[in-house]
MDAnalysis code that builds the backbone (N, CA, C; Angstrom):
import MDAnalysis as mda
import numpy as np

u = mda.Universe.empty(351, n_residues=117, atom_resindex=np.repeat(np.arange(117), 3), trajectory=True)
u.add_TopologyAttr("name", ["N", "CA", "C"] * 117)
u.add_TopologyAttr("resid", np.arange(1, 118))
u.add_TopologyAttr("resname", ["MET", "PHE", "VAL", "ALA", "PRO", "LYS", "ASN", "THR", "ASP", "LEU", "LEU", "LEU", "SER", "GLU", "ALA", "GLU", "GLY", "ASP", "SER", "LEU", "TYR", "LEU", "LYS", "LEU", "ILE", "GLU", "GLN", "ILE", "ASN", "LYS", "ASP", "PHE", "ASN", "LEU", "ALA", "ASN", "GLU", "ALA", "VAL", "ASP", "PHE", "PRO", "LEU", "SER", "ILE", "SER", "PRO", "ASN", "GLU", "LEU", "LYS", "LEU", "GLU", "LEU", "HIS", "GLU", "LYS", "ILE", "TYR", "ARG", "LEU", "ILE", "GLN", "TYR", "LYS", "PHE", "ALA", "GLU", "TYR", "LEU", "ASN", "LEU", "LEU", "TYR", "ILE", "ILE", "ASP", "VAL", "SER", "GLU", "ASP", "GLU", "ILE", "LYS", "LYS", "LEU", "ASP", "GLY", "SER", "ASP", "LEU", "VAL", "MET", "LEU", "ALA", "GLU", "GLN", "VAL", "ALA", "PHE", "LEU", "ILE", "LEU", "LYS", "ARG", "GLU", "TRP", "GLN", "LYS", "VAL", "TRP", "PHE", "LYS", "ASN", "LYS", "TYR", "LYS"])
u.atoms.positions = np.array([
    [74.674, -45.123, 19.773],
    [75.575, -45.514, 18.388],
    [74.257, -46.677, 17.321],
    [74.630, -46.524, 16.737],
    [74.219, -47.531, 15.306],
    [73.415, -48.726, 15.558],
    [72.064, -49.595, 15.707],
    [72.128, -50.752, 15.936],
    [71.242, -50.448, 14.705],
    [71.507, -51.522, 13.705],
    [70.509, -51.289, 11.994],
    [69.484, -52.443, 12.692],
    [68.449, -52.460, 12.431],
    [67.100, -52.644, 12.316],
    [67.145, -54.445, 11.900],
    [66.667, -55.342, 12.026],
    [66.702, -56.883, 12.441],
    [66.031, -57.061, 10.202],
    [64.878, -55.723, 10.034],
    [64.489, -56.707, 8.834],
    [63.851, -55.420, 7.856],
    [63.705, -54.978, 6.432],
    [63.113, -54.193, 6.365],
    [62.434, -53.408, 6.849],
    [61.172, -53.526, 7.084],
    [59.859, -53.272, 8.138],
    [60.045, -51.980, 10.072],
    [60.651, -53.277, 9.904],
    [61.380, -52.036, 10.902],
    [61.969, -51.419, 10.491],
    [63.068, -50.969, 9.690],
    [64.337, -50.360, 9.116],
    [63.136, -49.102, 8.862],
    [61.720, -49.543, 7.896],
    [61.581, -48.129, 6.972],
    [59.981, -47.466, 8.520],
    [59.930, -48.613, 9.556],
    [59.361, -47.295, 10.706],
    [59.714, -46.889, 11.400],
    [61.375, -47.032, 11.866],
    [62.186, -46.715, 12.469],
    [62.419, -45.193, 11.644],
    [62.468, -45.383, 10.400],
    [62.823, -44.041, 9.747],
    [61.491, -43.094, 10.316],
    [59.907, -43.632, 9.839],
    [59.109, -42.995, 9.720],
    [59.307, -42.189, 11.032],
    [59.760, -43.087, 11.864],
    [59.459, -42.658, 13.292],
    [60.080, -41.426, 13.757],
    [61.627, -41.619, 13.479],
    [62.598, -40.570, 13.735],
    [62.314, -39.513, 12.779],
    [61.235, -39.565, 11.617],
    [60.722, -38.416, 10.861],
    [62.568, -38.203, 9.821],
    [62.512, -39.177, 9.487],
    [64.213, -39.448, 8.519],
    [63.821, -40.861, 7.052],
    [62.308, -40.178, 7.162],
    [61.948, -41.527, 6.045],
    [61.956, -40.716, 4.720],
    [61.757, -39.314, 4.764],
    [62.404, -38.970, 3.830],
    [63.709, -38.373, 3.451],
    [64.516, -38.087, 4.181],
    [65.862, -37.706, 3.554],
    [66.619, -39.414, 3.720],
    [65.733, -41.059, 3.721],
    [66.534, -41.584, 2.966],
    [66.020, -41.851, 1.771],
    [64.435, -41.623, 1.210],
    [64.069, -41.736, 0.352],
    [65.366, -40.894, -0.592],
    [65.474, -39.575, -0.678],
    [66.628, -38.986, -1.406],
    [68.338, -39.178, -1.533],
    [68.192, -39.725, -0.149],
    [69.683, -41.137, -0.241],
    [70.210, -42.212, -0.822],
    [68.640, -43.035, -1.713],
    [68.715, -43.907, -1.389],
    [68.096, -43.405, -3.844],
    [67.840, -42.256, -3.790],
    [67.382, -41.308, -4.848],
    [68.886, -41.109, -5.575],
    [70.006, -40.756, -4.917],
    [71.355, -39.833, -5.064],
    [71.823, -40.440, -5.163],
    [72.200, -42.046, -4.480],
    [73.017, -42.931, -4.666],
    [73.256, -43.465, -5.885],
    [71.762, -44.020, -6.150],
    [71.792, -44.501, -7.695],
    [71.738, -43.816, -8.797],
    [71.354, -42.406, -8.907],
    [71.730, -41.909, -9.741],
    [73.251, -41.702, -9.795],
    [74.647, -41.821, -8.389],
    [75.890, -41.885, -8.763],
    [75.925, -42.752, -8.961],
    [75.768, -44.232, -9.169],
    [75.450, -44.991, -9.912],
    [74.952, -45.086, -11.176],
    [74.561, -43.917, -11.574],
    [74.422, -43.924, -12.829],
    [73.055, -45.051, -13.140],
    [71.966, -45.335, -12.303],
    [70.931, -46.384, -12.576],
    [69.856, -45.489, -12.022],
    [69.485, -44.760, -12.581],
    [68.502, -43.690, -12.274],
    [67.067, -44.399, -11.753],
    [66.680, -43.925, -10.900],
    [65.468, -44.356, -10.007],
    [64.885, -42.791, -9.607],
    [63.981, -42.915, -9.237],
    [63.388, -41.116, -8.769],
    [62.638, -41.345, -8.184],
    [62.705, -42.073, -6.888],
    [61.035, -42.017, -5.514],
    [60.642, -41.189, -5.070],
    [59.351, -41.204, -5.686],
    [58.989, -39.631, -5.423],
    [58.982, -39.735, -3.425],
    [59.249, -38.496, -3.437],
    [59.258, -38.006, -2.020],
    [57.917, -38.472, -0.665],
    [56.520, -39.149, -1.867],
    [54.778, -39.525, -1.514],
    [55.606, -40.909, -1.459],
    [56.117, -41.823, -1.484],
    [56.176, -42.826, -1.483],
    [55.826, -43.921, -0.527],
    [54.974, -45.067, -0.652],
    [55.074, -44.958, 1.293],
    [55.819, -46.368, 0.934],
    [55.959, -46.646, 2.794],
    [57.161, -48.148, 2.806],
    [56.972, -48.688, 2.478],
    [56.199, -49.452, 2.351],
    [55.184, -50.423, 1.507],
    [56.323, -50.641, -0.118],
    [55.152, -49.503, -0.660],
    [55.517, -49.183, -2.248],
    [56.780, -49.348, -2.648],
    [57.599, -48.708, -1.590],
    [59.265, -48.654, -1.866],
    [59.934, -49.923, -1.289],
    [58.941, -50.048, -0.704],
    [60.025, -51.867, -0.921],
    [60.201, -52.718, -1.800],
    [58.954, -52.555, -2.396],
    [58.143, -53.780, -3.066],
    [59.082, -53.174, -4.691],
    [59.704, -51.043, -4.884],
    [60.214, -50.873, -6.198],
    [61.422, -50.997, -6.273],
    [61.803, -51.660, -4.945],
    [63.783, -51.603, -4.280],
    [64.191, -52.790, -4.954],
    [62.874, -53.682, -4.394],
    [63.071, -55.467, -4.538],
    [63.304, -55.672, -6.177],
    [61.588, -55.283, -6.704],
    [61.606, -55.157, -8.396],
    [62.828, -54.878, -9.140],
    [63.322, -53.490, -8.869],
    [64.517, -52.856, -9.663],
    [65.955, -53.732, -9.534],
    [66.238, -54.178, -7.864],
    [67.463, -54.769, -7.391],
    [67.536, -56.002, -8.509],
    [65.989, -56.764, -8.716],
    [65.958, -58.087, -9.319],
    [66.125, -57.984, -10.552],
    [65.770, -56.708, -11.464],
    [66.107, -56.568, -12.690],
    [67.722, -56.511, -13.233],
    [68.699, -55.638, -11.716],
    [69.790, -55.960, -12.456],
    [69.946, -56.760, -12.177],
    [69.778, -57.131, -11.000],
    [70.978, -59.386, -10.602],
    [70.487, -59.950, -12.624],
    [69.320, -59.580, -12.599],
    [69.952, -60.497, -13.913],
    [69.403, -60.081, -14.836],
    [69.885, -58.570, -15.163],
    [69.753, -58.000, -16.970],
    [71.140, -57.213, -16.875],
    [71.899, -56.446, -16.054],
    [72.429, -55.100, -15.597],
    [73.290, -55.673, -14.769],
    [74.223, -57.131, -14.848],
    [74.694, -57.883, -13.229],
    [76.402, -56.569, -12.896],
    [76.489, -55.820, -14.176],
    [78.297, -55.698, -14.068],
    [77.436, -53.927, -13.232],
    [76.653, -53.601, -13.467],
    [76.109, -52.284, -13.225],
    [74.926, -52.801, -12.249],
    [74.967, -54.081, -11.325],
    [74.763, -53.769, -10.260],
    [75.846, -53.962, -8.940],
    [77.117, -54.215, -9.355],
    [77.752, -54.577, -8.975],
    [78.049, -53.343, -8.314],
    [77.935, -52.611, -9.433],
    [78.469, -50.774, -8.973],
    [78.083, -50.302, -8.668],
    [76.391, -50.357, -8.167],
    [75.291, -49.645, -7.720],
    [76.079, -50.553, -5.772],
    [76.399, -51.824, -6.031],
    [76.716, -51.953, -4.795],
    [78.193, -51.147, -3.685],
    [79.258, -50.978, -4.646],
    [80.432, -50.826, -4.936],
    [79.887, -48.618, -3.752],
    [79.324, -48.207, -5.266],
    [78.358, -46.943, -4.899],
    [77.741, -46.451, -3.341],
    [77.409, -47.726, -2.508],
    [75.969, -47.370, -1.406],
    [76.922, -47.945, -0.624],
    [78.047, -48.845, -0.983],
    [78.833, -49.278, 0.311],
    [78.309, -50.374, 1.245],
    [77.494, -51.261, -0.084],
    [77.456, -52.865, 0.826],
    [77.956, -53.963, 1.281],
    [78.308, -53.720, 2.384],
    [79.335, -54.907, 3.177],
    [79.414, -56.104, 1.690],
    [80.883, -56.529, 1.633],
    [81.012, -57.794, 1.189],
    [80.717, -58.867, 1.170],
    [81.043, -58.625, 2.213],
    [80.887, -60.225, 3.644],
    [79.977, -60.614, 3.646],
    [78.200, -58.941, 3.916],
    [77.323, -60.066, 3.421],
    [76.475, -59.818, 2.784],
    [76.913, -59.667, 1.315],
    [76.934, -60.296, -0.365],
    [77.192, -61.504, -0.234],
    [78.643, -61.821, 0.669],
    [78.565, -63.744, 0.520],
    [78.002, -64.233, 1.357],
    [77.527, -63.318, 1.984],
    [76.516, -64.930, 3.212],
    [75.545, -64.782, 2.432],
    [74.517, -63.860, 1.447],
    [73.528, -64.257, 1.261],
    [73.057, -65.662, -0.064],
    [72.485, -66.312, -0.130],
    [71.956, -67.790, -1.060],
    [72.078, -67.108, -3.140],
    [72.773, -67.644, -3.215],
    [71.776, -66.812, -4.512],
    [71.168, -68.423, -5.199],
    [70.141, -69.213, -5.135],
    [69.695, -70.301, -5.124],
    [68.348, -70.152, -5.908],
    [68.447, -68.209, -5.243],
    [66.499, -67.820, -5.558],
    [66.830, -66.573, -5.597],
    [66.903, -65.731, -6.986],
    [67.112, -64.655, -7.778],
    [65.829, -63.603, -6.632],
    [64.806, -64.281, -6.233],
    [63.760, -63.688, -5.693],
    [64.368, -63.507, -4.777],
    [64.300, -64.305, -3.504],
    [65.110, -64.275, -2.349],
    [65.993, -63.186, -2.333],
    [67.119, -63.225, -3.614],
    [68.128, -62.603, -3.500],
    [68.056, -61.952, -3.260],
    [67.317, -60.990, -4.985],
    [66.890, -58.881, -4.807],
    [66.232, -59.032, -3.178],
    [65.974, -59.610, -2.560],
    [64.915, -59.043, -1.607],
    [65.989, -58.988, -0.339],
    [66.874, -60.107, 0.606],
    [68.065, -59.627, 0.982],
    [69.331, -58.490, 0.341],
    [69.107, -58.718, -0.564],
    [69.953, -57.322, -1.283],
    [69.573, -56.175, -1.636],
    [67.749, -56.006, -1.160],
    [67.111, -54.614, -1.373],
    [67.459, -54.120, 0.373],
    [67.105, -55.022, 1.153],
    [67.697, -55.333, 2.572],
    [68.336, -54.479, 3.352],
    [70.207, -54.673, 2.568],
    [71.272, -54.671, 2.369],
    [70.961, -52.878, 1.599],
    [70.751, -52.550, 1.217],
    [70.962, -51.604, 0.438],
    [69.751, -50.142, 1.203],
    [69.261, -51.467, 2.383],
    [68.363, -49.768, 2.315],
    [69.036, -50.347, 4.052],
    [69.910, -51.033, 4.373],
    [70.101, -50.742, 5.821],
    [71.315, -49.957, 5.673],
    [72.311, -49.783, 4.622],
    [72.757, -49.286, 4.933],
    [72.892, -47.380, 4.416],
    [72.146, -47.402, 3.830],
    [71.774, -46.117, 3.219],
    [71.135, -45.361, 4.736],
    [70.027, -46.613, 5.062],
    [69.545, -45.895, 7.031],
    [70.434, -45.405, 7.491],
    [71.339, -45.649, 7.400],
    [73.017, -46.284, 8.886],
    [73.657, -44.762, 8.027],
    [73.801, -44.132, 6.605],
    [74.346, -43.423, 6.779],
    [72.939, -41.785, 6.838],
    [71.951, -42.177, 6.686],
    [70.724, -40.437, 6.992],
    [71.726, -40.970, 8.373],
    [71.254, -42.038, 8.912],
    [70.683, -41.650, 11.004],
    [71.926, -40.808, 11.242],
    [73.974, -41.607, 10.378],
    [74.824, -40.381, 10.836],
    [74.214, -39.012, 11.116],
    [74.088, -39.190, 9.611],
    [74.659, -37.643, 9.322],
    [73.387, -36.634, 10.390],
    [71.899, -37.339, 10.203],
    [71.156, -36.648, 11.362],
    [71.657, -36.601, 12.257],
    [72.782, -36.963, 13.116],
    [73.366, -37.900, 14.432],
    [74.220, -36.592, 14.634],
    [74.873, -36.459, 14.139],
    [75.772, -35.917, 13.633],
    [76.702, -34.729, 12.522],
    [75.054, -34.086, 12.667],
    [75.500, -32.616, 12.309],
    [74.940, -31.643, 12.548],
])
């Protein structure tokens, strides 16, 4: 059964431990490109760099391209209920929390594909 990790660092270390980290990066790149928000995280990116760059990308989307941000959440299929629970008063914190929700959903997709291939 899929159990989502409690935070970004645990999620990324679990992905590495299961040798699915590269698949996770590929899935993120794929979904961002589907949403016309091109990112090209190299497969060599470290988990820490990925976390920071994803956070920065989400922050910029919320701040400057809100419609595209909403489209991205829809394409990735991030839970609307989870998004509604977040406190939007601090944009930096919000972007960090949304980045985690995105990673969590992308990890779920990769995990299921791997488990049931």
